[in-house]
C-alpha positions as CSV (number, residue, x, y, z in Angstrom):
1,M,174.4,73.3,77.2
2,T,175.2,72.4,80.8
3,A,172.9,72.2,83.5
4,H,171.9,75.5,84.9
5,V,173.8,76.5,88.4
6,K,171.6,78.6,90.7
7,P,173.9,81.1,92.1
8,K,173.8,81.4,95.9
9,A,172.0,85.1,95.4
10,L,169.0,82.8,94.8
11,D,169.3,80.3,97.3
12,N,166.4,81.2,99.3
13,F,164.5,83.1,96.4
14,Q,161.1,82.0,95.8
15,A,159.1,82.7,92.6
16,R,157.2,85.6,93.3
17,D,153.0,86.0,92.1
18,F,151.8,89.2,90.9
19,R,148.1,90.1,90.0
20,M,147.0,93.1,87.7
21,L,145.8,96.4,88.7
22,I,142.3,97.4,87.5
23,D,140.2,100.4,88.6
24,G,142.1,100.4,91.9
25,L,142.0,96.8,92.7
26,W,144.3,93.7,92.5
27,T,142.9,91.0,90.3
28,E,144.1,87.9,89.2
29,G,142.2,88.1,85.7
30,S,140.3,85.9,83.6
31,G,143.0,84.0,82.1
32,N,145.8,81.4,82.5
33,A,149.4,82.3,84.5
34,I,152.2,83.3,82.3
35,E,155.4,81.8,84.0
36,R,158.7,83.8,83.6
37,V,162.1,81.6,83.4
38,A,164.7,84.2,84.2
39,P,167.1,84.3,81.2
40,G,170.2,84.4,83.4
41,H,169.2,81.5,85.6
42,G,167.2,79.2,83.8
43,I,164.5,78.8,87.0
44,V,161.1,80.2,87.6
45,V,161.0,83.6,88.6
46,S,157.8,85.3,88.3
47,R,154.3,84.1,87.7
48,Y,151.5,86.7,85.7
49,P,148.2,86.7,85.0
50,A,147.7,86.0,81.2
51,G,144.9,89.4,80.6
52,T,142.2,88.7,78.1
53,K,140.2,91.1,75.9
54,A,137.8,90.9,78.7
55,D,140.4,92.5,81.1
56,A,141.5,94.9,78.8
57,E,138.0,96.1,78.4
58,R,137.6,96.4,82.0
59,A,140.6,98.5,82.4
60,I,139.6,100.7,79.5
61,A,136.5,101.5,81.3
62,A,137.8,101.9,84.3
63,A,140.1,104.5,82.7
64,R,137.2,106.0,80.9
65,K,135.0,106.4,84.0
66,A,138.3,107.9,86.2
67,F,138.8,110.6,83.2
68,D,135.2,111.6,82.3
69,N,134.2,111.8,86.3
70,G,137.1,111.5,88.3
71,P,139.3,114.2,90.3
72,W,142.4,113.0,88.5
73,P,142.0,115.5,85.5
74,N,140.4,118.3,87.3
75,M,143.6,118.8,89.9
76,T,145.8,121.4,90.0
77,G,149.4,121.1,88.4
78,A,150.5,121.8,92.0
79,E,148.6,118.4,93.3
80,R,149.4,116.4,90.4
81,S,153.2,117.2,90.9
82,N,152.9,116.4,94.9
83,I,151.8,113.1,94.0
84,L,154.5,112.0,91.3
85,L,157.0,113.6,94.0
86,K,155.9,111.2,96.4
87,A,156.2,108.2,93.8
88,A,159.2,109.3,92.7
89,D,160.5,109.4,96.4
90,L,158.8,105.7,96.8
91,I,160.5,104.5,94.1
92,A,164.5,105.4,95.0
93,A,163.1,103.6,98.7
94,R,162.3,100.6,96.6
95,A,165.1,101.0,93.8
96,D,166.9,97.8,95.1
97,E,163.4,95.8,94.9
98,L,162.6,97.2,91.4
99,A,166.2,96.4,90.0
100,F,166.5,92.9,91.6
101,L,163.1,92.2,89.5
102,D,164.0,93.8,86.1
103,C,167.6,92.0,86.6
104,I,166.0,88.9,86.9
105,E,163.3,89.0,84.7
106,S,165.1,90.6,81.6
107,G,169.0,89.4,82.1
108,K,170.6,92.6,82.2
109,P,173.4,93.4,85.0
110,I,172.1,94.0,88.5
111,S,174.9,97.0,88.7
112,Q,173.2,98.4,85.2
113,A,169.8,98.0,86.6
114,K,170.3,99.9,89.7
115,G,171.7,102.9,87.5
116,E,168.4,102.7,85.1
117,L,166.5,102.6,88.6
118,G,168.2,106.1,89.5
119,G,167.5,107.4,85.8
120,A,163.9,106.8,86.5
121,A,163.5,108.2,89.7
122,D,164.7,111.5,88.4
123,I,162.3,111.5,84.8
124,W,159.5,111.5,87.6
125,R,160.6,114.4,89.1
126,Y,161.0,116.0,86.2
127,A,157.6,114.8,84.9
128,A,156.3,116.5,88.7
129,A,157.6,119.9,87.7
130,L,156.4,119.6,84.2
131,A,152.9,119.3,85.7
132,R,153.0,122.9,87.1
133,D,154.1,124.4,83.5
134,L,152.0,123.1,81.5
135,H,149.8,126.5,80.3
136,G,148.2,127.5,77.2
137,E,148.6,130.5,75.2
138,S,146.9,134.3,75.1
139,Y,146.0,136.5,72.2
140,N,145.0,140.1,73.1
141,T,146.4,141.7,69.2
142,L,143.1,140.4,67.5
143,G,141.2,143.6,67.8
144,Q,139.3,145.7,70.4
145,G,136.5,143.3,70.4
146,T,137.8,140.1,69.9
147,L,140.6,137.6,73.0
148,G,141.5,134.5,71.6
149,V,142.9,132.0,74.3
150,V,144.5,128.5,73.5
151,L,143.8,125.9,76.0
152,R,146.1,122.9,76.9
153,E,144.0,120.1,78.3
154,A,144.6,116.5,78.7
155,I,143.9,114.0,75.6
156,G,142.1,111.6,77.6
157,V,142.8,108.0,78.2
158,V,146.2,107.0,76.8
159,S,147.0,103.2,76.1
160,I,150.9,102.8,77.2
161,I,152.4,99.7,75.8
162,T,156.3,99.2,77.1
163,P,158.9,96.4,75.8
164,W,161.0,94.0,77.9
165,N,164.4,95.5,77.1
166,F,164.2,98.6,80.0
167,P,160.9,97.4,81.8
168,F,161.1,100.3,84.5
169,L,163.2,102.8,82.2
170,I,160.8,103.2,79.3
171,V,157.4,103.2,81.4
172,S,159.1,106.2,83.2
173,Q,159.5,107.9,80.0
174,K,155.7,107.5,79.1
175,L,153.7,107.3,82.4
176,P,154.5,110.2,84.6
177,F,154.5,112.6,81.9
178,A,150.6,111.2,80.8
179,L,149.7,111.6,84.5
180,A,151.0,115.2,84.7
181,A,149.1,116.4,81.8
182,G,145.9,114.9,83.4
183,C,145.3,111.9,81.6
184,T,144.2,108.4,82.9
185,T,146.2,105.4,81.6
186,V,145.8,101.4,81.1
187,V,149.4,100.2,80.9
188,K,150.8,97.1,79.4
189,P,154.7,96.0,79.8
190,S,155.9,92.8,78.1
191,E,154.6,89.5,79.5
192,L,158.4,89.1,79.9
193,T,159.1,91.8,82.2
194,S,156.3,92.7,84.1
195,G,157.0,92.5,87.6
196,S,158.5,96.0,88.2
197,T,155.7,97.6,86.4
198,L,153.2,95.7,88.8
199,V,155.3,96.9,91.4
200,L,155.1,100.5,90.0
201,G,151.4,99.9,90.6
202,E,151.7,99.8,94.9
203,I,153.6,102.7,94.5
204,L,151.4,104.7,92.5
205,I,148.8,103.7,94.9
206,E,150.7,104.7,98.0
207,A,151.7,108.0,96.6
208,G,148.0,108.9,96.3
209,V,147.1,108.5,92.7
210,P,143.2,107.6,92.8
211,A,141.5,104.5,91.3
212,G,141.1,103.9,87.6
213,V,143.8,106.5,86.6
214,V,146.5,103.9,86.1
215,N,145.4,100.2,85.5
216,I,148.3,97.6,84.8
217,L,147.7,94.7,82.3
218,T,149.5,91.6,82.1
219,G,149.4,89.2,78.8
220,I,150.5,88.6,74.9
221,G,149.4,91.6,72.6
222,P,146.9,89.6,70.4
223,E,144.9,89.4,73.8
224,V,145.4,92.1,75.7
225,G,147.5,95.1,73.5
226,A,144.9,94.7,70.3
227,P,142.1,96.2,72.5
228,M,144.1,98.9,74.0
229,T,145.2,99.9,70.5
230,T,141.5,100.0,68.9
231,H,139.0,100.5,71.5
232,P,137.2,103.7,71.1
233,D,137.5,104.8,74.3
234,V,141.3,105.0,74.2
235,D,141.9,108.6,73.0
236,M,146.0,107.9,72.4
237,V,148.6,104.9,72.4
238,S,152.2,105.4,73.4
239,F,154.0,102.2,72.1
240,T,157.8,101.5,72.5
241,G,159.1,98.1,70.5
242,S,160.3,96.7,67.3
243,T,159.1,98.5,64.1
244,G,157.1,95.6,62.6
245,V,154.9,95.9,65.6
246,G,155.0,99.7,65.6
247,R,153.4,99.3,62.2
248,L,150.6,96.9,63.3
249,T,149.8,99.5,66.3
250,M,149.8,102.5,64.1
251,A,147.1,100.0,61.6
252,N,145.1,99.5,64.5
253,A,145.0,103.0,65.8
254,A,144.0,104.6,62.5
255,Q,140.5,102.4,62.7
256,T,139.4,105.2,65.2
257,L,142.0,107.9,64.4
258,K,143.8,108.1,67.6
259,K,146.7,110.0,68.4
260,V,149.8,107.7,67.8
261,S,153.5,108.1,69.8
262,L,156.2,105.3,68.5
263,E,159.5,105.0,69.8
264,L,160.8,102.2,67.4
265,G,164.0,100.5,66.2
266,G,167.1,101.8,65.3
267,K,170.7,100.6,63.2
268,N,172.5,103.5,64.6
269,P,175.9,104.8,63.3
270,Q,179.2,105.9,64.9
271,I,181.2,107.9,62.4
272,V,184.8,108.2,63.4
273,F,187.5,110.4,61.5
274,P,191.3,109.9,61.7
275,D,191.7,112.9,63.8
276,A,189.3,111.7,66.7
277,N,190.4,110.9,70.2
278,L,190.5,107.8,69.4
279,D,190.9,106.1,73.2
280,E,188.0,107.6,73.8
281,F,186.0,106.3,71.0
282,I,187.1,103.1,71.4
283,D,185.9,103.0,74.8
284,A,182.2,104.7,73.6
285,A,182.3,101.7,70.9
286,V,182.6,98.9,73.5
287,F,180.1,100.4,75.9
288,G,177.7,101.4,72.9
289,A,177.6,97.9,71.1
290,Y,177.4,96.0,74.5
291,F,175.4,97.8,76.8
292,N,172.7,96.1,77.8
293,A,173.8,92.8,75.5
294,G,172.9,95.0,72.3
295,E,169.3,94.7,73.1
296,C,168.8,98.4,73.3
297,C,167.3,100.5,70.5
298,N,170.0,103.2,70.5
299,A,172.8,100.7,70.5
300,G,175.9,101.7,68.2
301,S,175.7,98.6,66.3
302,R,177.4,100.4,63.0
303,L,180.8,101.6,63.1
304,I,181.6,103.6,59.9
305,L,185.5,103.9,60.1
306,H,187.8,106.0,58.0
307,K,189.9,103.4,55.9
308,S,193.5,104.9,57.0
309,I,192.4,104.0,60.5
310,A,189.7,100.9,60.3
311,A,192.4,97.9,60.8
312,D,194.3,99.5,63.9
313,V,190.9,100.8,65.5
314,T,188.9,97.2,65.0
315,E,191.5,95.5,66.7
316,R,191.7,97.8,69.3
317,I,188.0,97.6,70.2
318,A,188.1,93.7,69.7
319,E,191.0,93.8,72.6
320,L,189.1,96.1,74.9
321,A,186.0,93.7,74.0
322,K,188.1,91.0,75.3
323,K,187.6,92.1,78.8
324,V,184.0,93.0,78.8
325,K,182.5,90.2,81.7
326,V,179.8,88.5,80.2
327,G,178.1,86.5,83.3
328,D,175.7,86.0,85.9
329,P,173.2,89.2,85.8
330,L,173.0,89.3,89.4
331,D,177.0,89.6,89.8
332,P,177.5,93.4,90.5
333,T,181.0,93.1,88.7
334,T,179.2,91.5,85.3
335,Q,178.8,94.0,82.4
336,V,176.9,92.0,79.7
337,G,174.3,89.8,81.0
338,A,171.7,87.0,79.5
339,I,169.9,87.4,76.3
340,I,166.2,87.9,76.5
341,T,165.0,84.3,75.3
342,P,166.7,81.4,73.6
343,Q,164.7,82.1,70.3
344,H,166.5,85.5,70.1
345,L,169.7,84.4,70.7
346,E,169.2,82.0,68.1
347,K,167.9,85.1,65.6
348,I,171.0,87.0,66.9
349,G,173.1,84.1,65.8
350,S,171.4,83.9,62.1
351,Y,172.1,87.7,61.7
352,V,176.2,86.4,62.5
353,D,175.9,83.6,60.0
354,G,174.2,85.6,57.3
355,A,176.8,88.4,57.6
356,T,179.8,85.5,57.3
357,K,177.7,83.8,54.2
358,A,177.6,87.4,52.8
359,G,181.6,87.8,52.7
360,A,182.0,89.3,56.2
361,S,184.9,88.0,58.7
362,V,184.3,87.5,62.4
363,A,186.7,89.9,64.0
364,L,185.7,88.6,67.8
365,G,183.1,86.6,69.3
366,G,180.4,85.2,66.8
367,G,178.4,82.5,68.8
368,A,176.3,81.5,72.2
369,L,178.5,81.2,75.4
370,D,177.7,78.3,77.5
371,L,178.4,79.4,81.3
372,G,175.9,76.9,83.2
373,L,173.4,79.6,83.8
374,G,170.6,80.5,81.2
375,Q,171.3,81.8,77.6
376,F,174.5,84.3,76.4
377,M,176.0,85.4,73.4
378,A,179.9,86.6,73.2
379,P,180.5,90.1,72.3
380,T,181.1,90.0,68.5
381,I,182.6,92.3,66.0
382,L,182.1,91.4,62.0
383,S,184.6,93.2,60.0
384,G,184.7,93.8,56.0
385,V,180.5,94.5,56.3
386,L,179.0,96.4,53.3
387,P,176.6,98.7,53.5
388,E,174.2,96.8,51.5
389,M,174.1,93.7,53.6
390,T,171.4,92.4,55.7
391,V,173.2,92.7,59.0
392,A,174.2,96.5,58.2
393,R,170.5,97.4,57.5
394,E,168.5,95.6,60.1
395,E,168.6,95.7,63.6
396,V,170.0,92.7,65.1
397,F,169.2,93.6,68.7
398,G,172.0,92.1,70.3
399,P,175.9,92.0,71.0
400,V,177.0,92.4,67.4
401,L,179.1,95.1,65.9
402,S,179.0,95.8,62.2
403,V,182.3,97.5,61.0
404,L,182.1,99.7,57.6
405,T,184.2,101.9,56.2
406,F,184.4,105.3,54.2
407,E,186.5,107.9,52.7
408,T,185.0,110.9,52.3
409,T,182.3,113.0,54.6
410,E,180.1,112.8,51.8
411,E,180.5,108.6,51.5
412,A,180.6,108.3,55.4
413,I,176.9,110.5,55.6
414,R,175.7,108.4,52.5
415,I,176.2,105.2,54.5
416,A,174.8,106.6,57.4
417,N,171.5,107.4,56.0
418,A,170.8,104.3,53.4
419,I,168.7,102.7,55.7
420,D,165.3,102.9,56.9
421,Y,166.1,103.6,60.3
422,G,166.7,107.4,62.2
423,L,167.2,107.0,65.9
424,S,170.9,108.0,66.6
425,A,174.3,108.6,65.6
426,G,177.2,109.5,66.5
427,V,180.4,111.4,65.3
428,W,183.9,111.6,66.4
429,S,186.1,114.5,65.3
430,R,188.3,116.8,67.1
431,D,186.9,119.2,63.9
432,F,183.8,121.1,65.2
433,D,182.9,121.7,61.6
434,T,183.1,118.5,60.7
435,C,181.0,117.2,64.1
436,L,178.7,119.9,63.2
437,T,178.2,118.9,59.3
438,I,177.6,115.3,60.4
439,G,175.2,116.7,62.7
440,R,173.2,118.5,60.3
441,K,172.8,116.2,57.1
442,V,172.6,112.4,59.3
443,R,169.0,111.9,59.5
444,A,168.4,111.0,63.5
445,G,166.5,112.3,66.2
446,T,170.0,112.6,68.5
447,V,173.5,112.7,67.2
448,W,176.3,112.8,69.8
449,M,179.3,114.5,69.1
450,N,182.4,113.1,70.5
451,T,180.4,110.7,73.3
452,F,177.7,108.3,72.6
453,M,174.5,107.1,74.4
454,D,174.8,109.9,77.2
455,G,171.3,111.6,78.1
456,A,168.9,113.6,80.6
457,S,165.4,114.2,81.2
458,E,165.5,117.5,79.5
459,L,166.8,116.2,76.3
460,P,164.2,114.9,73.9
461,F,164.6,110.9,72.5
462,G,162.7,109.6,69.1
463,G,163.2,108.8,65.9
464,Y,163.3,109.8,62.2
465,R,161.5,107.4,59.4
466,Q,160.8,103.7,60.4
467,S,162.5,104.5,64.3
468,G,159.1,106.2,65.2
469,L,156.5,109.2,65.6
470,G,156.7,111.8,68.4
471,R,159.4,112.6,71.1
472,E,159.8,111.5,74.7
473,L,161.5,113.4,77.4
474,G,162.4,117.2,77.4
475,R,160.5,120.1,78.2
476,H,157.6,119.4,75.8
477,A,157.0,115.6,76.7
478,V,154.0,116.5,79.0
479,E,152.4,118.8,75.8
480,D,152.3,115.2,73.6
481,Y,149.6,114.2,76.1
482,T,147.3,117.1,75.5
483,E,144.9,118.7,72.8
484,T,144.5,122.5,72.3
485,K,141.4,124.2,72.3
486,T,140.8,127.6,70.9
487,L,138.4,130.0,72.8
488,N,137.3,132.9,70.7
489,M,135.9,135.4,72.7
490,H,134.0,138.3,71.2
491,M,133.2,141.1,73.2
492,G,130.3,143.9,72.3
493,A,128.3,144.1,69.3
494,R,129.2,142.5,66.1
495,T,130.0,144.6,63.4
496,G,131.1,144.3,59.7
497,W,128.5,141.6,59.1
498,W,127.6,140.8,55.5
499,M,123.8,140.6,55.7
500,P,121.8,144.1,55.5
501,R,120.4,145.2,58.9
């Protein structure tokens, strides 16, 4: 690889030093510093404390104290809502700063990062609305002497662990809903992309969130994440990341029978019939495969094309994919940025090599790109992929598109479901009956019809099988961070008691 070229946008840039947030105070922590090298530029851009188990225990103790004795759980829904709305306004005001941090730390294009910040602010506003809508139930149908009331109470202390691919967006799919319910939290972003989450800590303090309600730790999983999943004072764990780490998180939480919410991997199919609007599909296929450099749990990484159109459609996708601009993440015209680490780039390449050895063909790309910056991967298309191949079954998490074929609807459904994941899927056909059949039969948490990777704060997101447990977003998102309590109230003298009087 050639020497790194520092873009003009970073001429006056100085690496930023961050601290952790514990009990309302910024702290250096008790470990050494972690230096983050920008994947798109090859220079140090951030430094964080490497948190330890002791730091995690202090943060958990602060969250426990804030829940048991602090004002946050006892505020009215309107009071919490107003603070969350102020946080949303501050997020919008600092969107450029937050997007810049996500861009240089994760390698995603700056234009994409700015779009994600707009979506995140909307999620905080939606959660603020739900804070005022959370309610229980009452039953006055139990007889004249009985009244039943079901309360919804905040579950308690929530550990929130987020990944590197969407640093600010994913914490925004969890934290505001936990706060809306009245929970207190300990948050651990990825050690690769902690910057924007730490700035969020500044925002929440300014918005009026009390000390100890949101604690933010930095560091690696074994040191910081493990105590967050095992500590008896934690009541719930919300994790987004790989399926392998999700299994470990679930096993750790089982030691104290914590509630667990998991949003994990995906190997998401797009099933395309001959009558589909192919112009629109081809655009969606390129977007679905290469958005965020394919480092996306719901990337459309499997195309399941009808045999009669497969060759032509694959060729057209390749032609459009050649026009996708791969380059400097800070360039507003870049569409595909850098790969998160050199090790991950190597892993992506190993999947492509394995596929070709198994009999697949490289229709486009296939290897790393040397742009004189950081680490980049060419948009890649693999044709002739069979359902049993590893590349068709495992999450590559890179800009690699696998093309499979089918002849009947039943075969398409069988191929789509013949994996361990079930996060999302797409179906393309002008026949609504065909779309609805696929939508009902494919086992996935979201099925897009004649579109792909659309979303809204109002729509729940999550997966079947090894793609996770529970749902994020949607009108019930706050309820996930609550427990129900039944109050069975008896009025007057008890009658019908079986003991003689």
